[in-house]
Steps between C-alpha positions, in 0.01 A plus 500: 500500500295564815358844420647831388814608680401861486254425777773348712774754515440810301171642380235417249484685172285807502126479444537625150746226417316210658143605521441530867820349623567797721180449697573133542848581618363737759275228637774236510752734649300538816396858428820621333422683180700462183649843543642401838739258333594153624220251553584268787434131435344285768803280576559230758800316643642235267716188550485524880625141545829588334533814711467283811761264351735793440453619859580149626807503280622819665454348843703199387770732359527678836526171690754367251715815522478496881653153497790632295556803725493274806731224372722668242836673526612670176864478611483126418460588133843665490706347777563138598502300824798417718551171683289626794201590286561876514420705191814694417438871544217447751536690828271247672748216460707326767747661498398835349616475137339812356843620377603154380331441165726259311478125549837321514561125509778439751612146414609460135508120539129494588428707189704257290326193647154649441580520127594134462246273333330271749630697797281523812633847571282787378628854457210621718650296788856628452597742777452861394500831685417861419781748434526860382704406195655195343844418646812453289830333591778724630796531262770411754328315785210272591179662622192337650125557508365399839149423622278758673666581836325343799574275793866519600578750225450830680463724200211716387369469146644844419846398624473178300421703188785743567741205524385382155317209666830349620555410867719193438766632742248485787413133449575239762713200397186288457341767280817529291521126450134490399554789257795321337265206433253739329250465784514862615455737655759654262549407135788599269447736206664303221291602198411852389128563476279754329161641600244359255155616602591509871660156508876448493586284201836330523748548218675164462844654505661426836753740649833319503625697801189434707481133406871446582464668841187295572673171423808604701272551801378140464165590349277247324524455125288745301357406161594737216254366244303734271188341648501742794449786254228329297308371803443845649427653160239231433322586825511875436380453142209266582160592356345557843789728603467701178124537551555630854751753374263618229227558760752673726595729208143632501533600864843659454391702198177636649603866439544414131160332489337796672658763274510314168197275549279747684576869460658498154215317317249730673680803362550351153140379471357840589736665250387252232131574567563874480688457173212292362272784600698775328729330242294203389601520133870452577466251787469191280835568334666607825381180669634269228840673477539523878407134543776385265756730662417368848514135392845560352618682815383226738658236278832685504495514880443124505805458277707716736403309816544168319861602428460493123552876470731714712687396815230510769350149504294347779715329764404251770780615733431750776788740560847476352636175359790361306454619137638168378228303681181474293187365669180451306144456622143436392425871525751570224354221284149636552617849401656358183169331414309824565742687272439254217125530555515880493697483176225292342234740633695796364510348150130409507408846629692673223350283225147536644537879510589502132200278423244729669634831369238517225220427750604744770284777352188295578563539873507880488125567449391260775758649738360843418160382621654381828691829531177695460334292773795555734488871426130517586494262798819636652471301822593189299866606503499530879285199592764224444699654786240352740552131406871578458537591868291200605722268296814672634401428860397146408831428322707636789331264746498215248873521425580509870282194558669328204845541654376355830313210338801394294709497819242339730656155524607355835864483607546136609798279575576258218450129545844374400710188548837673490777371722689803620631657817555866586626678806214648703623810684205494739563140602876542489554175310461332162136420428393244239124526550405826326653484154186582300453850369185706454288566193184690416221249444200596285179303542259447207245741645755784468518435126121508480495824700750659259298393194180635657681825580616538139153420365351748745721778365392431144129480588513818710680685220245385243217599735623856543558522125143382440360758742699779338391395151134485603513851649663641187247323278209640700635853472561476126160341439339794680685730262385306192133463590477870588599583142828644630319795662732478793456847637122466543421133543796339673667652804877529518497226761321243288787271596383519860149399394639204308712403799196508726311271264791257500533491879128463552404251229784342304792398725391137471514520122854639515593217737376221268653662191841529663474147641432352155811661348716415802389138501580447132841664544578270790389192314747598229771555760442164671491309173821668387672404827382140462618493140845622595527252786395208280742616233786497752403158635450325167657725240664214314176318426280798419314407184414725210131450579560613858675814382216583262238439770685719750550784253139479382362513854714803581388672180133427570523626858673813373218565252239437769677739734521774234132451415394517865698819558330660199155378601554614859596850391184536293294334774609771746377759252156339479494461880563874533235583241225248576564399859465134400693213658833390360377210284200689359720800424755274329227360275376850413851623418585193293178535300569864424857430390404207277227702329740786427835326468568622147403853589722551803766228474763673290489822700493338844779248440755757384399731785559219750841431347609862545374503859682174570821650364441804721474279810817321398675836458417597858602162643821480293599850608449387861714190435773712342504739795509201738809371318665840552416511872613141560830574325607733782752406770226453760363188331836359389676463833457428871162430659280626218676309224243326287573164344370616161312803363274262306221446755481861630487626140229248408295593807548868419386436145191314625413777746554765234278310257229463766500872578505586129211261439306671777539844340488391137167332577357852490572521127441131436164487677399834349550362149328169572210661687440754226511228234265263686262785575513598133414143395205483740388846397504401134303180568234692693455751217498286187871532424534874563647599834314788663732577792843465339724810501582633151868403535403138567260494205782615277738240644267202458358598162584194293446673169698811591802558718566141610491359148741766378746437782507122460556502127858461388653716228 
C-alpha cells in the first residue's frame, strides 16, 4: 500500500513497540523527534494540469458572466415589450415607461386574427402598449385607450395616465376617422381584461353598452369570438414565457433565498453538530422523527398552494379579478405534479423509516467516534464557515449573472408580412410601413453560455466541497495517527495545518475530483433532456426495446455517479493522508475498502443513512420556512408577486442541502477518515490496529459490540 501511513501524517510507534522505529522516525522527520509529535511528509504538488484547467475555467466563467451583465436586462424576464420595443417598466424606454408595467393589446381584431389557423398575423406584431393597469369598459359609456402622446397631442405622459389613457376628445377629424377604423391612435375598450403575469388577457365577454356606443359612432365591426381570450392565454402560457417567469421568481425572492437558503441552514447545521457532540445517543431517533415530520409539513403546504386543501390556492392573476373568472396556467399544473411527487416521497419516507428502525442502533457507536473527534479537534465545528462564506459570495454573483444571461437576447423588429396600417402621431398621418412588432431574439451561443454557466456553478460547488472535505480529513487523520493525544501532539489549529497542505499541494487533485463528478452528472442531464425531447417528438412509435434501453442507461449512469461520489470522498481522505495525486489516492482508498468491506460496511452504511437524513432535515426545514415567507402579502401581489413558489422553494432546498452537506461533511469525513485509517493501521500491524482510540476499537469489534447490535431478537 505504499508504505506505513504512520510515517506520513502522525508518528511512528515507539521504539519499544517497533524496535527502533522511533529513531527512524526522527531521521525521516527532518530532525523532529517522536516526542515532538507530527512527522511532516515530503509532499509535492499534484495534478497541476487540472489546476491550470480549473483556473482557465474561472477565467471563462468571468468572461461569460461579463457578457450577461453587458447584454442582459432582468426586467425582460418579468415584463413584455410594447410595439416600439420598450420593455414595460423600464425607465430607459421611449417614452419613459417605468411606471407602466402591464402590456395591453389595443386592437381586439388583431388579436383575433393572430389566433386564426393559417393567418399571417402574429400576436407579437399586434399593436400593444404599456399601461399601469388593465383597462375595463365603463358601465354607462364608451372609453378609449389611446397611443403614447406625441406629435400633435400636447399631453405629457403623466397627464395621459391621469386621463386613463384617453384623449379621444382632442383628436382631429382625421384622427377620429382613423380611430373608428381601428387604425389608432385611439382604440375602444370593448372587452374587460385581467392582469395575468403583467399582460392584459381579454375576457371574451364584450360590454353591451360599449359595443353599442361604438357601433353607433360608425366604428368598424369587432369580433367577439372566444379566440381572443385563448390567443393571449396561449402566448402567456408558452413554455419559454413560463421559464422566464421561473427565473424572474429567483430574482424577486432573493431575500427568501438569503434567509432560508443561507442564514437558516448555517444556524441549523451548527446546532446539529453541537447536538451530535453532546447528545449523540438521541440524535439518530431525533433525526428520523424530525425528517418524517418535515416531509409531511412540506407536502401539506404543497396541497394548500395547489388548492386541494384550504382556500388559498396559487393564482395566475395579479391584483383583484372577477371571482367567477378562472384562469389556469402551467405553473399551477407544475405545482400539482410537485404535490403528487411529494405525496409519493412522503409515503416512501415513512415506510423506509419503519424498515430501518431495527438498524438505527448501529449508527450510534460510529457517531460517538465522530463526536469524540469533534470534541477533541474543536476547530472542525468552526472551519466549514470559511468555505460557507466563499460559496455565499460566489452564489450571490452567480445568481445575478444568471438573471442577466437569461435576459441577454437582443430586442429586434420582427420580419413580418402583415398588411396593416396605423396612425403615426409623429408623421401626422396613417402609416402602412411599420406594422411589425418587436421580440427578444436569442442566438444559439446564448444557450451555450447559459449551459456553461450552469455547469460552472456545479463544478465550483463540487470543488469547494472537495477542498473542505480534504481539510477535514487531514485534521481527523492527524488526530488518529497521534493516538488521540490531542493536547500534546496536535495543536488546536490542526485544521489550519491541513488547510495549508491543501492550498500548497492538493488543489489540483480537488479540481480533477470535482470535475469527474460534475461531468458524469452533466452527461446524465444531457441524456435525460435528449430522451425527453425524443419522447415528445416520436412518443407514438417508442418501442418497448427503446424504453428498456433508455431506462437501463439512466440506471447505469446513476450507479456510476453514486460510485464516483463514494470513491471521490475516500480519495480525498487518502489525498489528505498520503499527499498522493487523485487517481493514486483513489486506488489506495478502493483497495482498503475492498479488503475490509465486511468489517466496516454495516456500520458505515447505516451511519451514512442517518447523516443523509440529517441533511434532508436541514434542507426541508429551509424549504418549509421558504413556503411560509413566500405566503406573505409581499410575494402575492404587486411588483414582487411570484408566478409560483415552486422554483424559489426548490432553490432554497438546494442551497440548504449544500450548506448542510458542507457542515455535515465534518461528521461524515470524520467517520470515513477514522475507518480508513483504522483499516490501514490494521494492515500495517498484522490485523491489530495500534493507533485506534479505544472507542473505535469497541465499535469495530466484529465479535463484540457490532455483532450484538446487528443481531435481531
